Structure formats: structure tokens, C-alpha cells
C-alpha positions, 0 to 999 in steps of 0.5 A, a space after each residue: 611808230 604807233 601813230 604811223 600804224 594808226 595813220 595806215 589803218 585810217 588810210 586803209 579804212 578811208 580807201 575801203 570806204 571809198 571803194 565800197 561806194 565807187 561806181 563804174 559806167 561802161 558805154 559801148 559806142 559804135 558807128 557805121 561810117 560812109 563818108 559819102 552817103 547816109 540814109 537818115 530820118 528827115 530830121 537827121 537822126 538815125 533810122 529806127 533799128 526795129 519797126 513793128 508792123 501792126 496786124 489789123 484783124 478783119 475781113 480780107 479788105 482790112 485783115 492785113 499788116 498796117 503799112 509803116 512809113 517815116 520821112 527820110 533824107 539822103 545826106 551826101 557830101 557830093 550833091 551833084 551825083 546821082 544815087 542808086 538805091 536797092 534792097 540787099 535781099 528781098 524783104 519778107 516776114 518769116 514765121 519765127 513762132 508758129 507755122 505761118 507762111 512767108 509774108 512778102 513785103 514791099 519797100 518803097 522810097 519816094 513812091 518808087 518800089 525798091 527791089 534787089 535791082 538798083 534804082 536810080 534817083 537823080 541828083 536833080 530830083 534829090 538835091 534841091 539845095 534847100 538844106 545843104 548836103 541833104 535831099 528832099 524829104 521823102 517817105 520810106 514805106 514798108 508794107 505787105 505786098 498783097 494785103 491779105 488775111 494772115 491766118 496763122 498766129 505767131 511771130 513773124 520777123 524779117 530784115 529790110 536792108 537798103 544799099 545806096 551808092 553814088 554813081 560816078 
């Protein structure tokens, strides 16, 4: 019986020793899935969730936000359909820290300014067949609508939301 007690104690100590060195890793995984369309970087990776627009101080001609741009592609499972693209709401930076006024932004795709009104991109102009299921490489740009000096210091934030739908 004494031997059995010693075995239980040894097993308990070994178990405690193992649990003291145990590690758990938890990774939350999520995906927004649209089986018809995706707007991704040109290399097929996800668009950045956060973009910082740099401010360049100086006279009116240079004292403004530096435009941001990245190359993107529309990926689709049906390259014969035209695509409508629009902003979900007007793009604007609002002062979050400080007392500055709103700074309107212009968002453009392939040189076409996007608004809350849908803009047609034809299948012929998007899908040339060079990469199956992917459009031509296009610039997506976010810039200050009217380059002008921002006189109030602070942190300005906004959301650029783009909606795409395939036409029937």
C-alpha cells in the first residue's frame, strides 16, 4: 500500500510540474466572405485596415495631406459581368482631438472619383484575362479633396467604406 501511495504522489507531482509549464495560445480567426467579388491589393492580399495620411506643413501649395495610393485588383468568379462601385458614405476626416473642422477626402479607383452614387466599371475595362478571375491592376487613391493648409492641430479620423456589386 505504501508503494501505491508513493506512485500517486509521484504522478501528482509530475502532473503539477507539467501543468506549471503548459502554454495555451488562442487565435481568433474571422473572414468576411462574398463569393462573387473582392477588392484586394494587386498581389491578392487584404487591403490595409488602417492608413495614415501624412500632413506636410508649409505654405498653402504644400501645407496639406499627402495622398495615399495602393495598387488593387477586383477579384471575381464571373468576369463577364460589369461591376458597380460606390462609397457607402462620404469620406471625411473629423477632428477627434483638437478643434479642427472636417477635412473632405476624395477616393478614386482607376482615376475615377468615387461617390455615394454607384459608378460602373465594365467587365471589358476590368477583366482583360491576363490573370484569371482578377481585374487589371488599378490605383486606389485617398486624398484631401481641396489641398489646403489645416490650421488646427489635432488627430483627425475618418472611415472610407467602398461597396461593390456585380450587375446582373
